[in-house]
C-alpha positions as a Python dict, from the first residue, in 0.01 Angstrom:
ca = {
    (1, 'M'): (0, 0, 0),
    (2, 'Q'): (-355, -86, 36),
    (3, 'Y'): (-567, -124, -316),
    (4, 'R'): (-699, 143, -293),
    (5, 'E'): (-376, 334, -326),
    (6, 'F'): (-264, 89, -550),
    (7, 'L'): (-527, 134, -816),
    (8, 'V'): (-466, 532, -825),
    (9, 'R'): (-43, 527, -789),
    (10, 'A'): (-142, 266, -1092),
    (11, 'H'): (-332, 448, -1280),
    (12, 'L'): (-564, 109, -1286),
    (13, 'E'): (-921, 16, -1331),
    (14, 'D'): (-1057, -254, -1058),
    (15, 'N'): (-1071, -542, -1342),
    (16, 'V'): (-759, -487, -1483),
    (17, 'V'): (-606, -557, -1190),
    (18, 'K'): (-840, -782, -1088),
    (19, 'E'): (-713, -956, -1423),
    (20, 'W'): (-340, -920, -1384),
    (21, 'V'): (-341, -1073, -1077),
    (22, 'T'): (-508, -1372, -1205),
    (23, 'A'): (-243, -1425, -1464),
    (24, 'G'): (18, -1454, -1228),
    (25, 'W'): (146, -1066, -1304),
    (26, 'L'): (33, -953, -1002),
    (27, 'I'): (122, -1139, -683),
    (28, 'P'): (19, -872, -370),
    (29, 'A'): (75, -944, -76),
    (30, 'G'): (-233, -1088, 126),
    (31, 'D'): (-547, -1290, 2),
    (32, 'E'): (-798, -1038, -198),
    (33, 'G'): (-983, -834, 74),
    (34, 'Q'): (-681, -734, 234),
    (35, 'A'): (-452, -706, -55),
    (36, 'E'): (-86, -527, 29),
    (37, 'F'): (85, -399, -239),
    (38, 'T'): (452, -237, -233),
    (39, 'E'): (646, -26, -494),
    (40, 'V'): (771, -300, -702),
    (41, 'D'): (430, -375, -760),
    (42, 'I'): (393, -33, -924),
    (43, 'A'): (668, -42, -1129),
    (44, 'R'): (582, -389, -1259),
    (45, 'A'): (240, -252, -1305),
    (46, 'H'): (385, 49, -1500),
    (47, 'L'): (583, -189, -1714),
    (48, 'I'): (250, -415, -1761),
    (49, 'T'): (107, -121, -1898),
    (50, 'D'): (378, 38, -2113),
    (51, 'L'): (421, -363, -2289),
    (52, 'K'): (52, -382, -2341),
    (53, 'G'): (-51, 4, -2434),
    (54, 'G'): (278, 126, -2553),
    (55, 'I'): (415, -143, -2738),
    (56, 'G'): (167, -375, -2798),
    (57, 'V'): (293, -695, -2695),
    (58, 'N'): (36, -967, -2665),
    (59, 'D'): (-30, -1095, -2343),
    (60, 'E'): (143, -1453, -2390),
    (61, 'G'): (441, -1188, -2501),
    (62, 'V'): (387, -1011, -2188),
    (63, 'S'): (343, -1379, -1970),
    (64, 'V'): (772, -1439, -2105),
    (65, 'V'): (867, -1058, -2060),
    (66, 'L'): (751, -1129, -1708),
    (67, 'H'): (867, -1462, -1645),
    (68, 'L'): (1231, -1335, -1816),
    (69, 'L'): (1251, -1099, -1594),
    (70, 'D'): (1193, -1233, -1254),
    (71, 'Q'): (1438, -1548, -1337),
    (72, 'L'): (1718, -1222, -1405),
    (73, 'H'): (1589, -1058, -1073),
    (74, 'G'): (1626, -1409, -897),
    (75, 'L'): (1947, -1523, -1109),
    (76, 'R'): (2087, -1138, -939),
    (77, 'R'): (1959, -1217, -611),
    (78, 'T'): (2189, -1609, -628),
    (79, 'L'): (2502, -1371, -759),
    (80, 'G'): (2519, -1130, -472),
    (81, 'D'): (2422, -1434, -235),
    (82, 'I'): (2728, -1557, -412),
    (83, 'L'): (2962, -1214, -442),
    (84, 'A'): (2894, -1218, -19),
    (85, 'A'): (3044, -1588, 56),
    (86, 'V'): (3318, -1529, -155),
    (87, 'H'): (3402, -1189, 36),
    (88, 'A'): (3333, -1394, 359),
    (89, 'G'): (3527, -1622, 257),
    (90, 'P'): (3903, -1715, 323),
    (91, 'D'): (4120, -1502, 112),
    (92, 'D'): (4368, -1639, -113),
    (93, 'L'): (4005, -1858, -206),
    (94, 'R'): (3861, -1532, -263),
    (95, 'E'): (4170, -1418, -472),
    (96, 'Q'): (4214, -1713, -652),
    (97, 'L'): (3834, -1760, -745),
    (98, 'L'): (3858, -1308, -870),
    (99, 'S'): (4165, -1380, -1055),
    (100, 'H'): (3997, -1700, -1258),
    (101, 'L'): (3673, -1500, -1314),
    (102, 'G'): (3861, -1248, -1428),
    (103, 'N'): (4073, -1440, -1737),
    (104, 'F'): (3705, -1528, -1835),
    (105, 'P'): (3593, -1322, -2160),
    (106, 'A'): (3368, -1093, -2182),
    (107, 'Q'): (3087, -1205, -2351),
    (108, 'S'): (3102, -1020, -2655),
    (109, 'D'): (3436, -1181, -2726),
    (110, 'R'): (3307, -1503, -2729),
    (111, 'N'): (3282, -1721, -3052),
    (112, 'P'): (2955, -1898, -3036),
    (113, 'D'): (3106, -2166, -3273),
    (114, 'K'): (3344, -2317, -3078),
}
């Protein structure tokens, strides 16, 4: 979507979006004059608005939250790629891997002192 539509749908002022783009919190496709935003950008803008306005997180905190969120999404994509590779591989290897992974205790069952 184009810049003006993004402003309306995200309920943001022009100067705020420019600040967030400069901070790296929003990364539209294209250059400043032809910036294109997506539904993901809308969701991200709403999250930033909630963090800053609703919860009172400062700018440094917003940067940390967004960085962690980006890492989480990247890891999720990587795990999806690994799962696809496992399912595309030989049946015996897939069964071994899935059996082995099934033997791992849940994170909540692990004792951090060990």
